[in-house]
Biopython code that builds the backbone (N, CA, C, O; Angstrom):
import numpy as np
from Bio.PDB.StructureBuilder import StructureBuilder

atoms = [
    (1, "MET", "N", (31.590, 26.260, -51.248)),
    (1, "MET", "CA", (30.983, 25.329, -50.320)),
    (1, "MET", "C", (31.920, 25.160, -49.108)),
    (1, "MET", "O", (33.143, 25.147, -49.242)),
    (2, "TYR", "N", (31.292, 25.028, -47.906)),
    (2, "TYR", "CA", (32.070, 24.891, -46.702)),
    (2, "TYR", "C", (31.722, 23.451, -46.133)),
    (2, "TYR", "O", (30.603, 22.945, -46.229)),
    (3, "LEU", "N", (32.795, 22.867, -45.542)),
    (3, "LEU", "CA", (32.664, 21.573, -44.835)),
    (3, "LEU", "C", (33.222, 21.822, -43.465)),
    (3, "LEU", "O", (34.417, 22.064, -43.292)),
    (4, "VAL", "N", (32.332, 21.760, -42.481)),
    (4, "VAL", "CA", (32.742, 21.934, -41.102)),
    (4, "VAL", "C", (33.093, 20.594, -40.463)),
    (4, "VAL", "O", (32.306, 19.647, -40.478)),
    (5, "MET", "N", (34.274, 20.549, -39.915)),
    (5, "MET", "CA", (34.783, 19.364, -39.286)),
    (5, "MET", "C", (35.058, 19.677, -37.849)),
    (5, "MET", "O", (35.374, 20.811, -37.489)),
    (6, "ASP", "N", (34.930, 18.616, -36.990)),
    (6, "ASP", "CA", (34.978, 18.822, -35.499)),
    (6, "ASP", "C", (36.445, 18.736, -35.001)),
    (6, "ASP", "O", (36.674, 18.738, -33.792)),
    (7, "ASN", "N", (37.408, 18.664, -35.888)),
    (7, "ASN", "CA", (38.816, 18.658, -35.445)),
    (7, "ASN", "C", (39.186, 17.463, -34.588)),
    (7, "ASN", "O", (40.142, 17.523, -33.815)),
    (8, "ALA", "N", (38.443, 16.388, -34.717)),
    (8, "ALA", "CA", (38.719, 15.159, -33.908)),
    (8, "ALA", "C", (39.991, 14.519, -34.471)),
    (8, "ALA", "O", (40.321, 14.677, -35.646)),
    (9, "ARG", "N", (40.667, 13.819, -33.631)),
    (9, "ARG", "CA", (41.971, 13.098, -34.000)),
    (9, "ARG", "C", (41.724, 12.131, -35.127)),
    (9, "ARG", "O", (42.650, 11.877, -35.897)),
    (10, "GLY", "N", (40.563, 11.581, -35.278)),
    (10, "GLY", "CA", (40.266, 10.599, -36.297)),
    (10, "GLY", "C", (40.292, 11.111, -37.728)),
    (10, "GLY", "O", (40.200, 10.352, -38.693)),
    (11, "HIS", "N", (40.420, 12.419, -37.824)),
    (11, "HIS", "CA", (40.483, 13.012, -39.190)),
    (11, "HIS", "C", (41.898, 13.079, -39.765)),
    (11, "HIS", "O", (42.105, 13.724, -40.792)),
    (12, "GLY", "N", (42.811, 12.471, -39.170)),
    (12, "GLY", "CA", (44.183, 12.334, -39.710)),
    (12, "GLY", "C", (45.221, 13.207, -39.003)),
    (12, "GLY", "O", (44.901, 14.028, -38.143)),
    (13, "THR", "N", (46.455, 12.999, -39.395)),
    (13, "THR", "CA", (47.534, 13.791, -38.794)),
    (13, "THR", "C", (47.391, 15.236, -39.356)),
    (13, "THR", "O", (46.662, 15.507, -40.310)),
    (14, "ARG", "N", (48.114, 16.095, -38.711)),
    (14, "ARG", "CA", (48.074, 17.536, -39.083)),
    (14, "ARG", "C", (48.531, 17.686, -40.560)),
    (14, "ARG", "O", (48.010, 18.536, -41.281)),
    (15, "GLU", "N", (49.500, 16.863, -41.000)),
    (15, "GLU", "CA", (49.958, 16.953, -42.369)),
    (15, "GLU", "C", (48.866, 16.485, -43.324)),
    (15, "GLU", "O", (48.637, 17.097, -44.367)),
    (16, "ALA", "N", (48.192, 15.391, -42.957)),
    (16, "ALA", "CA", (47.131, 14.858, -43.798)),
    (16, "ALA", "C", (45.956, 15.818, -43.886)),
    (16, "ALA", "O", (45.369, 15.972, -44.957)),
    (17, "ARG", "N", (45.598, 16.470, -42.774)),
    (17, "ARG", "CA", (44.562, 17.472, -42.770)),
    (17, "ARG", "C", (44.894, 18.695, -43.705)),
    (17, "ARG", "O", (44.059, 19.206, -44.451)),
    (18, "LYS", "N", (46.173, 19.101, -43.589)),
    (18, "LYS", "CA", (46.589, 20.228, -44.446)),
    (18, "LYS", "C", (46.474, 19.811, -45.955)),
    (18, "LYS", "O", (46.009, 20.600, -46.777)),
    (19, "GLU", "N", (46.882, 18.623, -46.287)),
    (19, "GLU", "CA", (46.806, 18.160, -47.603)),
    (19, "GLU", "C", (45.463, 18.028, -48.244)),
    (19, "GLU", "O", (45.204, 18.468, -49.364)),
    (20, "TYR", "N", (44.582, 17.366, -47.431)),
    (20, "TYR", "CA", (43.176, 17.244, -47.992)),
    (20, "TYR", "C", (42.423, 18.559, -47.941)),
    (20, "TYR", "O", (41.507, 18.766, -48.737)),
    (21, "THR", "N", (42.783, 19.466, -47.017)),
    (21, "THR", "CA", (42.153, 20.783, -47.024)),
    (21, "THR", "C", (42.557, 21.483, -48.253)),
    (21, "THR", "O", (41.717, 22.055, -48.948)),
    (22, "ARG", "N", (43.816, 21.463, -48.554)),
    (22, "ARG", "CA", (44.331, 22.117, -49.797)),
    (22, "ARG", "C", (43.725, 21.536, -51.040)),
    (22, "ARG", "O", (43.265, 22.248, -51.932)),
    (23, "ARG", "N", (43.736, 20.191, -51.081)),
    (23, "ARG", "CA", (43.162, 19.592, -52.351)),
    (23, "ARG", "C", (41.672, 19.805, -52.534)),
    (23, "ARG", "O", (41.209, 20.024, -53.653)),
    (24, "LEU", "N", (40.925, 19.744, -51.460)),
    (24, "LEU", "CA", (39.431, 20.031, -51.565)),
    (24, "LEU", "C", (39.164, 21.426, -52.076)),
    (24, "LEU", "O", (38.277, 21.648, -52.900)),
    (25, "LEU", "N", (39.981, 22.405, -51.552)),
    (25, "LEU", "CA", (39.816, 23.773, -52.010)),
    (25, "LEU", "C", (40.171, 23.949, -53.490)),
    (25, "LEU", "O", (39.408, 24.514, -54.273)),
    (26, "GLU", "N", (41.355, 23.445, -53.840)),
    (26, "GLU", "CA", (41.835, 23.567, -55.166)),
    (26, "GLU", "C", (41.036, 22.861, -56.184)),
    (26, "GLU", "O", (40.724, 23.418, -57.236)),
    (27, "ASP", "N", (40.678, 21.589, -55.885)),
    (27, "ASP", "CA", (40.051, 20.697, -56.864)),
    (27, "ASP", "C", (38.520, 20.882, -56.973)),
    (27, "ASP", "O", (37.933, 20.736, -58.045)),
    (28, "PHE", "N", (37.874, 21.222, -55.774)),
    (28, "PHE", "CA", (36.427, 21.253, -55.727)),
    (28, "PHE", "C", (35.834, 22.533, -55.166)),
    (28, "PHE", "O", (34.616, 22.665, -55.048)),
    (29, "ASN", "N", (36.726, 23.504, -54.813)),
    (29, "ASN", "CA", (36.215, 24.734, -54.211)),
    (29, "ASN", "C", (35.469, 24.506, -52.922)),
    (29, "ASN", "O", (34.493, 25.203, -52.646)),
    (30, "ILE", "N", (35.891, 23.572, -52.144)),
    (30, "ILE", "CA", (35.303, 23.235, -50.816)),
    (30, "ILE", "C", (36.298, 23.671, -49.764)),
    (30, "ILE", "O", (37.424, 23.178, -49.703)),
    (31, "GLU", "N", (35.863, 24.596, -48.942)),
    (31, "GLU", "CA", (36.745, 25.129, -47.852)),
    (31, "GLU", "C", (36.367, 24.363, -46.585)),
    (31, "GLU", "O", (35.191, 24.259, -46.238)),
    (32, "ILE", "N", (37.361, 23.841, -45.912)),
    (32, "ILE", "CA", (37.149, 23.106, -44.643)),
    (32, "ILE", "C", (37.305, 24.148, -43.521)),
    (32, "ILE", "O", (38.258, 24.928, -43.495)),
    (33, "ILE", "N", (36.364, 24.129, -42.627)),
    (33, "ILE", "CA", (36.416, 24.919, -41.443)),
    (33, "ILE", "C", (36.519, 23.994, -40.247)),
    (33, "ILE", "O", (35.604, 23.209, -39.998)),
    (34, "GLN", "N", (37.618, 24.067, -39.495)),
    (34, "GLN", "CA", (37.892, 23.211, -38.409)),
    (34, "GLN", "C", (37.320, 23.882, -37.130)),
    (34, "GLN", "O", (37.661, 25.015, -36.792)),
    (35, "GLN", "N", (36.447, 23.133, -36.448)),
    (35, "GLN", "CA", (35.922, 23.679, -35.156)),
    (35, "GLN", "C", (36.998, 23.469, -34.059)),
    (35, "GLN", "O", (37.956, 22.716, -34.235)),
    (36, "SER", "N", (36.799, 24.152, -32.949)),
    (36, "SER", "CA", (37.668, 23.890, -31.805)),
    (36, "SER", "C", (37.542, 22.457, -31.366)),
    (36, "SER", "O", (36.452, 21.894, -31.262)),
    (37, "ALA", "N", (38.695, 21.891, -31.112)),
    (37, "ALA", "CA", (38.649, 20.492, -30.618)),
    (37, "ALA", "C", (37.948, 20.390, -29.289)),
    (37, "ALA", "O", (37.978, 21.324, -28.487)),
    (38, "CYS", "N", (37.331, 19.283, -29.060)),
    (38, "CYS", "CA", (36.682, 19.018, -27.733)),
    (38, "CYS", "C", (35.729, 20.106, -27.314)),
    (38, "CYS", "O", (35.726, 20.535, -26.160)),
    (39, "SER", "N", (34.930, 20.545, -28.242)),
    (39, "SER", "CA", (33.955, 21.572, -27.954)),
    (39, "SER", "C", (32.610, 21.179, -28.437)),
    (39, "SER", "O", (32.128, 21.748, -29.416)),
    (40, "PRO", "N", (31.960, 20.217, -27.794)),
    (40, "PRO", "CA", (30.656, 19.728, -28.265)),
    (40, "PRO", "C", (29.570, 20.815, -28.324)),
    (40, "PRO", "O", (28.606, 20.703, -29.081)),
    (41, "GLU", "N", (29.748, 21.881, -27.501)),
    (41, "GLU", "CA", (28.731, 22.950, -27.478)),
    (41, "GLU", "C", (28.664, 23.659, -28.820)),
    (41, "GLU", "O", (27.618, 24.219, -29.149)),
    (42, "VAL", "N", (29.701, 23.659, -29.586)),
    (42, "VAL", "CA", (29.615, 24.372, -30.873)),
    (42, "VAL", "C", (29.650, 23.424, -32.047)),
    (42, "VAL", "O", (29.804, 23.854, -33.190)),
    (43, "ASN", "N", (29.513, 22.168, -31.787)),
    (43, "ASN", "CA", (29.522, 21.159, -32.874)),
    (43, "ASN", "C", (28.077, 20.778, -33.140)),
    (43, "ASN", "O", (27.396, 20.147, -32.332)),
    (44, "ALA", "N", (27.652, 21.200, -34.323)),
    (44, "ALA", "CA", (26.244, 21.027, -34.715)),
    (44, "ALA", "C", (25.791, 19.568, -34.634)),
    (44, "ALA", "O", (24.672, 19.283, -34.208)),
    (45, "LEU", "N", (26.622, 18.696, -35.023)),
    (45, "LEU", "CA", (26.293, 17.249, -35.019)),
    (45, "LEU", "C", (26.158, 16.776, -33.586)),
    (45, "LEU", "O", (25.195, 16.086, -33.252)),
    (46, "ASP", "N", (27.098, 17.133, -32.741)),
    (46, "ASP", "CA", (26.992, 16.664, -31.332)),
    (46, "ASP", "C", (25.883, 17.413, -30.600)),
    (46, "ASP", "O", (25.269, 16.853, -29.692)),
    (47, "LEU", "N", (25.608, 18.672, -30.972)),
    (47, "LEU", "CA", (24.592, 19.434, -30.279)),
    (47, "LEU", "C", (23.212, 18.792, -30.218)),
    (47, "LEU", "O", (22.512, 18.903, -29.212)),
    (48, "GLY", "N", (22.842, 18.149, -31.252)),
    (48, "GLY", "CA", (21.474, 17.639, -31.299)),
    (48, "GLY", "C", (21.168, 16.575, -32.276)),
    (48, "GLY", "O", (20.308, 15.730, -32.025)),
    (49, "ILE", "N", (21.883, 16.584, -33.457)),
    (49, "ILE", "CA", (21.541, 15.734, -34.453)),
    (49, "ILE", "C", (21.909, 14.265, -34.107)),
    (49, "ILE", "O", (21.063, 13.377, -34.203)),
    (50, "TRP", "N", (23.189, 14.019, -33.701)),
    (50, "TRP", "CA", (23.562, 12.652, -33.365)),
    (50, "TRP", "C", (22.884, 12.204, -32.095)),
    (50, "TRP", "O", (22.601, 11.016, -31.941)),
    (51, "MET", "N", (22.603, 13.147, -31.145)),
    (51, "MET", "CA", (21.889, 12.763, -29.945)),
    (51, "MET", "C", (20.529, 12.217, -30.261)),
    (51, "MET", "O", (20.095, 11.218, -29.687)),
    (52, "ARG", "N", (19.839, 12.891, -31.200)),
    (52, "ARG", "CA", (18.534, 12.498, -31.645)),
    (52, "ARG", "C", (18.574, 11.094, -32.262)),
    (52, "ARG", "O", (17.764, 10.223, -31.944)),
    (53, "VAL", "N", (19.556, 10.914, -33.160)),
    (53, "VAL", "CA", (19.722, 9.624, -33.865)),
    (53, "VAL", "C", (20.034, 8.557, -32.798)),
    (53, "VAL", "O", (19.435, 7.481, -32.809)),
    (54, "GLN", "N", (20.954, 8.848, -31.892)),
    (54, "GLN", "CA", (21.353, 7.840, -30.880)),
    (54, "GLN", "C", (20.130, 7.428, -30.014)),
    (54, "GLN", "O", (19.929, 6.252, -29.711)),
    (55, "SER", "N", (19.339, 8.429, -29.638)),
    (55, "SER", "CA", (18.143, 8.158, -28.853)),
    (55, "SER", "C", (17.198, 7.138, -29.566)),
    (55, "SER", "O", (16.723, 6.158, -28.991)),
    (56, "HIS", "N", (16.976, 7.453, -30.838)),
    (56, "HIS", "CA", (16.126, 6.592, -31.626)),
    (56, "HIS", "C", (16.706, 5.216, -31.689)),
    (56, "HIS", "O", (15.994, 4.250, -31.414)),
    (57, "VAL", "N", (17.992, 5.065, -32.044)),
    (57, "VAL", "CA", (18.627, 3.736, -32.161)),
    (57, "VAL", "C", (18.570, 3.020, -30.846)),
    (57, "VAL", "O", (18.273, 1.825, -30.833)),
    (58, "GLU", "N", (18.830, 3.659, -29.753)),
    (58, "GLU", "CA", (18.789, 2.934, -28.451)),
    (58, "GLU", "C", (17.390, 2.393, -28.188)),
    (58, "GLU", "O", (17.229, 1.265, -27.721)),
    (59, "HIS", "N", (16.416, 3.175, -28.481)),
    (59, "HIS", "CA", (14.996, 2.726, -28.296)),
    (59, "HIS", "C", (14.612, 1.560, -29.220)),
    (59, "HIS", "O", (14.061, 0.554, -28.773)),
    (60, "ARG", "N", (14.915, 1.716, -30.509)),
    (60, "ARG", "CA", (14.508, 0.749, -31.518)),
    (60, "ARG", "C", (15.345, -0.539, -31.485)),
    (60, "ARG", "O", (14.868, -1.603, -31.877)),
    (61, "HIS", "N", (16.573, -0.436, -31.022)),
    (61, "HIS", "CA", (17.511, -1.485, -31.127)),
    (61, "HIS", "C", (17.690, -2.260, -29.802)),
    (61, "HIS", "O", (18.469, -3.210, -29.729)),
    (62, "ARG", "N", (17.009, -1.867, -28.840)),
    (62, "ARG", "CA", (17.181, -2.369, -27.482)),
    (62, "ARG", "C", (17.224, -3.917, -27.385)),
    (62, "ARG", "O", (18.086, -4.451, -26.687)),
    (63, "GLU", "N", (16.385, -4.589, -28.016)),
    (63, "GLU", "CA", (16.351, -6.073, -27.937)),
    (63, "GLU", "C", (17.185, -6.777, -28.989)),
    (63, "GLU", "O", (17.118, -8.002, -29.082)),
    (64, "GLN", "N", (17.942, -6.087, -29.759)),
    (64, "GLN", "CA", (18.676, -6.618, -30.895)),
    (64, "GLN", "C", (20.138, -6.255, -30.843)),
    (64, "GLN", "O", (20.762, -6.069, -31.888)),
    (65, "ARG", "N", (20.696, -6.151, -29.668)),
    (65, "ARG", "CA", (22.081, -5.653, -29.508)),
    (65, "ARG", "C", (23.130, -6.480, -30.257)),
    (65, "ARG", "O", (24.154, -5.920, -30.649)),
    (66, "GLN", "N", (22.937, -7.720, -30.466)),
    (66, "GLN", "CA", (23.902, -8.608, -31.062)),
    (66, "GLN", "C", (23.816, -8.683, -32.593)),
    (66, "GLN", "O", (24.586, -9.417, -33.212)),
    (67, "ASP", "N", (22.943, -7.976, -33.177)),
    (67, "ASP", "CA", (22.760, -8.058, -34.637)),
    (67, "ASP", "C", (23.214, -6.820, -35.327)),
    (67, "ASP", "O", (22.467, -5.842, -35.351)),
    (68, "PRO", "N", (24.464, -6.791, -35.926)),
    (68, "PRO", "CA", (24.970, -5.588, -36.535)),
    (68, "PRO", "C", (24.149, -5.130, -37.739)),
    (68, "PRO", "O", (24.073, -3.931, -38.009)),
    (69, "ASP", "N", (23.517, -6.090, -38.486)),
    (69, "ASP", "CA", (22.713, -5.682, -39.627)),
    (69, "ASP", "C", (21.490, -4.948, -39.149)),
    (69, "ASP", "O", (21.091, -3.955, -39.758)),
    (70, "ARG", "N", (20.904, -5.391, -38.115)),
    (70, "ARG", "CA", (19.731, -4.677, -37.564)),
    (70, "ARG", "C", (20.147, -3.311, -36.949)),
    (70, "ARG", "O", (19.360, -2.364, -36.957)),
    (71, "LEU", "N", (21.316, -3.226, -36.450)),
    (71, "LEU", "CA", (21.813, -1.946, -35.990)),
    (71, "LEU", "C", (21.898, -0.927, -37.170)),
    (71, "LEU", "O", (21.501, 0.233, -37.059)),
    (72, "ALA", "N", (22.423, -1.425, -38.267)),
    (72, "ALA", "CA", (22.541, -0.507, -39.459)),
    (72, "ALA", "C", (21.158, -0.084, -39.884)),
    (72, "ALA", "O", (20.963, 1.081, -40.232)),
    (73, "VAL", "N", (20.207, -0.959, -39.872)),
    (73, "VAL", "CA", (18.811, -0.547, -40.178)),
    (73, "VAL", "C", (18.285, 0.422, -39.200)),
    (73, "VAL", "O", (17.634, 1.376, -39.628)),
    (74, "SER", "N", (18.492, 0.287, -37.928)),
    (74, "SER", "CA", (18.062, 1.259, -36.899)),
    (74, "SER", "C", (18.646, 2.571, -37.143)),
    (74, "SER", "O", (17.931, 3.566, -37.025)),
    (75, "VAL", "N", (19.929, 2.680, -37.488)),
    (75, "VAL", "CA", (20.596, 3.956, -37.704)),
    (75, "VAL", "C", (19.971, 4.591, -38.979)),
    (75, "VAL", "O", (19.743, 5.801, -38.987)),
    (76, "MET", "N", (19.707, 3.871, -39.977)),
    (76, "MET", "CA", (19.161, 4.418, -41.193)),
    (76, "MET", "C", (17.743, 4.931, -41.000)),
    (76, "MET", "O", (17.358, 5.975, -41.527)),
    (77, "GLU", "N", (16.973, 4.161, -40.224)),
    (77, "GLU", "CA", (15.624, 4.570, -39.839)),
    (77, "GLU", "C", (15.617, 5.927, -39.090)),
    (77, "GLU", "O", (14.831, 6.831, -39.372)),
    (78, "ALA", "N", (16.537, 5.997, -38.131)),
    (78, "ALA", "CA", (16.704, 7.247, -37.332)),
    (78, "ALA", "C", (17.034, 8.400, -38.229)),
    (78, "ALA", "O", (16.412, 9.455, -38.107)),
    (79, "TRP", "N", (17.974, 8.258, -39.117)),
    (79, "TRP", "CA", (18.412, 9.322, -39.982)),
    (79, "TRP", "C", (17.292, 9.761, -40.914)),
    (79, "TRP", "O", (17.059, 10.958, -41.079)),
    (80, "GLU", "N", (16.581, 8.788, -41.538)),
    (80, "GLU", "CA", (15.520, 9.103, -42.449)),
    (80, "GLU", "C", (14.321, 9.689, -41.809)),
    (80, "GLU", "O", (13.531, 10.346, -42.487)),
    (81, "ASN", "N", (14.140, 9.497, -40.567)),
    (81, "ASN", "CA", (12.971, 10.027, -39.793)),
    (81, "ASN", "C", (13.357, 11.227, -38.990)),
    (81, "ASN", "O", (12.543, 11.750, -38.229)),
    (82, "LEU", "N", (14.604, 11.689, -39.140)),
    (82, "LEU", "CA", (14.986, 12.881, -38.299)),
    (82, "LEU", "C", (14.135, 14.095, -38.736)),
    (82, "LEU", "O", (14.144, 14.501, -39.898)),
    (83, "PRO", "N", (13.426, 14.637, -37.784)),
    (83, "PRO", "CA", (12.562, 15.847, -38.122)),
    (83, "PRO", "C", (13.430, 16.951, -38.637)),
    (83, "PRO", "O", (14.498, 17.218, -38.086)),
    (84, "GLU", "N", (12.998, 17.583, -39.663)),
    (84, "GLU", "CA", (13.661, 18.833, -40.235)),
    (84, "GLU", "C", (13.803, 19.864, -39.198)),
    (84, "GLU", "O", (14.819, 20.558, -39.182)),
    (85, "GLN", "N", (12.832, 20.027, -38.296)),
    (85, "GLN", "CA", (12.913, 20.971, -37.285)),
    (85, "GLN", "C", (14.074, 20.786, -36.306)),
    (85, "GLN", "O", (14.601, 21.762, -35.772)),
    (86, "THR", "N", (14.465, 19.553, -36.076)),
    (86, "THR", "CA", (15.623, 19.261, -35.236)),
    (86, "THR", "C", (16.887, 19.887, -35.852)),
    (86, "THR", "O", (17.697, 20.469, -35.130)),
    (87, "ILE", "N", (17.054, 19.778, -37.120)),
    (87, "ILE", "CA", (18.229, 20.357, -37.786)),
    (87, "ILE", "C", (18.177, 21.875, -37.699)),
    (87, "ILE", "O", (19.195, 22.517, -37.437)),
    (88, "HIS", "N", (16.976, 22.466, -37.920)),
    (88, "HIS", "CA", (16.799, 23.945, -37.810)),
    (88, "HIS", "C", (17.179, 24.394, -36.394)),
    (88, "HIS", "O", (17.951, 25.332, -36.195)),
    (89, "TRP", "N", (16.581, 23.656, -35.392)),
    (89, "TRP", "CA", (16.822, 24.047, -33.989)),
    (89, "TRP", "C", (18.325, 24.031, -33.668)),
    (89, "TRP", "O", (18.806, 24.956, -33.013)),
    (90, "VAL", "N", (19.067, 23.034, -34.097)),
    (90, "VAL", "CA", (20.497, 22.961, -33.790)),
    (90, "VAL", "C", (21.215, 24.201, -34.345)),
    (90, "VAL", "O", (21.980, 24.862, -33.642)),
    (91, "PHE", "N", (20.941, 24.501, -35.647)),
    (91, "PHE", "CA", (21.728, 25.565, -36.258)),
    (91, "PHE", "C", (21.262, 26.921, -35.760)),
    (91, "PHE", "O", (22.040, 27.874, -35.824)),
    (92, "GLU", "N", (20.008, 27.068, -35.256)),
    (92, "GLU", "CA", (19.528, 28.282, -34.690)),
    (92, "GLU", "C", (20.238, 28.506, -33.283)),
    (92, "GLU", "O", (20.477, 29.630, -32.843)),
    (93, "ARG", "N", (20.542, 27.364, -32.646)),
    (93, "ARG", "CA", (21.091, 27.496, -31.294)),
    (93, "ARG", "C", (22.558, 27.857, -31.272)),
    (93, "ARG", "O", (23.059, 28.350, -30.261)),
    (94, "ILE", "N", (23.247, 27.624, -32.359)),
    (94, "ILE", "CA", (24.748, 27.804, -32.403)),
    (94, "ILE", "C", (25.094, 29.253, -32.062)),
    (94, "ILE", "O", (25.912, 29.477, -31.169)),
    (95, "PRO", "N", (24.485, 30.282, -32.761)),
    (95, "PRO", "CA", (24.853, 31.668, -32.344)),
    (95, "PRO", "C", (24.605, 32.016, -30.876)),
    (95, "PRO", "O", (25.373, 32.779, -30.290)),
    (96, "ILE", "N", (23.501, 31.448, -30.249)),
    (96, "ILE", "CA", (23.268, 31.668, -28.844)),
    (96, "ILE", "C", (24.421, 31.073, -28.050)),
    (96, "ILE", "O", (24.965, 31.725, -27.159)),
    (97, "VAL", "N", (24.796, 29.844, -28.366)),
    (97, "VAL", "CA", (25.859, 29.161, -27.621)),
    (97, "VAL", "C", (27.138, 29.982, -27.711)),
    (97, "VAL", "O", (27.834, 30.195, -26.719)),
    (98, "LEU", "N", (27.429, 30.441, -28.937)),
    (98, "LEU", "CA", (28.676, 31.241, -29.110)),
    (98, "LEU", "C", (28.619, 32.540, -28.259)),
    (98, "LEU", "O", (29.630, 32.915, -27.664)),
    (99, "GLN", "N", (27.534, 33.183, -28.196)),
    (99, "GLN", "CA", (27.380, 34.417, -27.351)),
    (99, "GLN", "C", (27.563, 34.064, -25.899)),
    (99, "GLN", "O", (28.192, 34.813, -25.152)),
    (100, "LEU", "N", (27.023, 32.934, -25.484)),
    (100, "LEU", "CA", (27.228, 32.476, -24.057)),
    (100, "LEU", "C", (28.667, 32.191, -23.763)),
    (100, "LEU", "O", (29.147, 32.527, -22.681)),
    (101, "ILE", "N", (29.379, 31.583, -24.685)),
    (101, "ILE", "CA", (30.810, 31.288, -24.556)),
    (101, "ILE", "C", (31.639, 32.564, -24.442)),
    (101, "ILE", "O", (32.545, 32.662, -23.615)),
    (102, "VAL", "N", (31.304, 33.557, -25.304)),
    (102, "VAL", "CA", (31.985, 34.850, -25.227)),
    (102, "VAL", "C", (31.745, 35.532, -23.882)),
    (102, "VAL", "O", (32.651, 36.073, -23.249)),
    (103, "LYS", "N", (30.454, 35.476, -23.474)),
    (103, "LYS", "CA", (30.056, 36.071, -22.182)),
    (103, "LYS", "C", (30.821, 35.409, -21.058)),
    (103, "LYS", "O", (31.166, 36.066, -20.076)),
    (104, "GLY", "N", (31.098, 34.111, -21.183)),
    (104, "GLY", "CA", (31.816, 33.427, -20.122)),
    (104, "GLY", "C", (33.343, 33.504, -20.284)),
    (104, "GLY", "O", (34.083, 32.780, -19.618)),
    (105, "GLY", "N", (33.797, 34.383, -21.172)),
    (105, "GLY", "CA", (35.257, 34.569, -21.275)),
    (105, "GLY", "C", (35.945, 33.404, -21.887)),
    (105, "GLY", "O", (37.126, 33.144, -21.656)),
    (106, "GLY", "N", (35.134, 32.667, -22.720)),
    (106, "GLY", "CA", (35.730, 31.454, -23.416)),
    (106, "GLY", "C", (35.383, 30.154, -22.737)),
    (106, "GLY", "O", (35.656, 29.068, -23.249)),
    (107, "ASP", "N", (34.765, 30.286, -21.555)),
    (107, "ASP", "CA", (34.377, 29.059, -20.834)),
    (107, "ASP", "C", (32.960, 28.736, -21.182)),
    (107, "ASP", "O", (32.187, 29.625, -21.538)),
    (108, "ASN", "N", (32.580, 27.401, -21.083)),
    (108, "ASN", "CA", (31.230, 26.998, -21.493)),
    (108, "ASN", "C", (30.234, 26.929, -20.300)),
    (108, "ASN", "O", (29.145, 26.366, -20.417)),
    (109, "ILE", "N", (30.643, 27.521, -19.150)),
    (109, "ILE", "CA", (29.810, 27.440, -17.955)),
    (109, "ILE", "C", (28.441, 28.033, -18.237)),
    (109, "ILE", "O", (27.455, 27.476, -17.754)),
    (110, "ASN", "N", (28.313, 29.069, -18.948)),
    (110, "ASN", "CA", (27.000, 29.692, -19.225)),
    (110, "ASN", "C", (26.184, 28.797, -20.097)),
    (110, "ASN", "O", (24.959, 28.773, -19.981)),
    (111, "VAL", "N", (26.820, 28.059, -20.967)),
    (111, "VAL", "CA", (26.128, 27.090, -21.886)),
    (111, "VAL", "C", (25.476, 26.004, -21.079)),
    (111, "VAL", "O", (24.315, 25.648, -21.281)),
    (112, "GLU", "N", (26.270, 25.479, -20.145)),
    (112, "GLU", "CA", (25.734, 24.424, -19.328)),
    (112, "GLU", "C", (24.542, 24.833, -18.471)),
    (112, "GLU", "O", (23.676, 24.004, -18.192)),
    (113, "ASP", "N", (24.483, 26.076, -18.054)),
    (113, "ASP", "CA", (23.410, 26.617, -17.232)),
    (113, "ASP", "C", (22.192, 26.944, -18.070)),
    (113, "ASP", "O", (21.083, 27.030, -17.543)),
    (114, "TRP", "N", (22.382, 27.130, -19.389)),
    (114, "TRP", "CA", (21.250, 27.537, -20.298)),
    (114, "TRP", "C", (20.339, 26.439, -20.609)),
    (114, "TRP", "O", (19.369, 26.631, -21.341)),
]
sb = StructureBuilder()
sb.init_structure("model")
sb.init_model(0)
sb.init_chain("A")
sb.init_seg("    ")
for serial, (resi, resn, name, xyz) in enumerate(atoms, 1):
    if name == "N":
        sb.init_residue(resn, " ", resi, " ")
    sb.init_atom(name, np.array(xyz, "f"), 0.0, 1.0, " ", f" {name:<3s}", serial, name[0])
structure = sb.get_structure()
């Protein structure tokens, strides 16, 4: 099994990442794949899934900004009602995005134009 992580700083120090990467592989046969840091174009979650959830939450939660319990409900509603097609679309787009980045010599300029 593979676990793709976005290489954000919040995932721990370099030493901590090495340790939990080793332990997950040894104990559970889970291989962690670290994406390039600060590369939302190749991050499946940032590409569309969280944007879709955020859009739903902003719409449903607009009049209840001060209620953290209602916020949690809004997030769960958004996740539970996330169309399966959205997930498929995001993962189908990744190879196209990667080709555009290669075409741009490692730059994301072609992705932004697409």
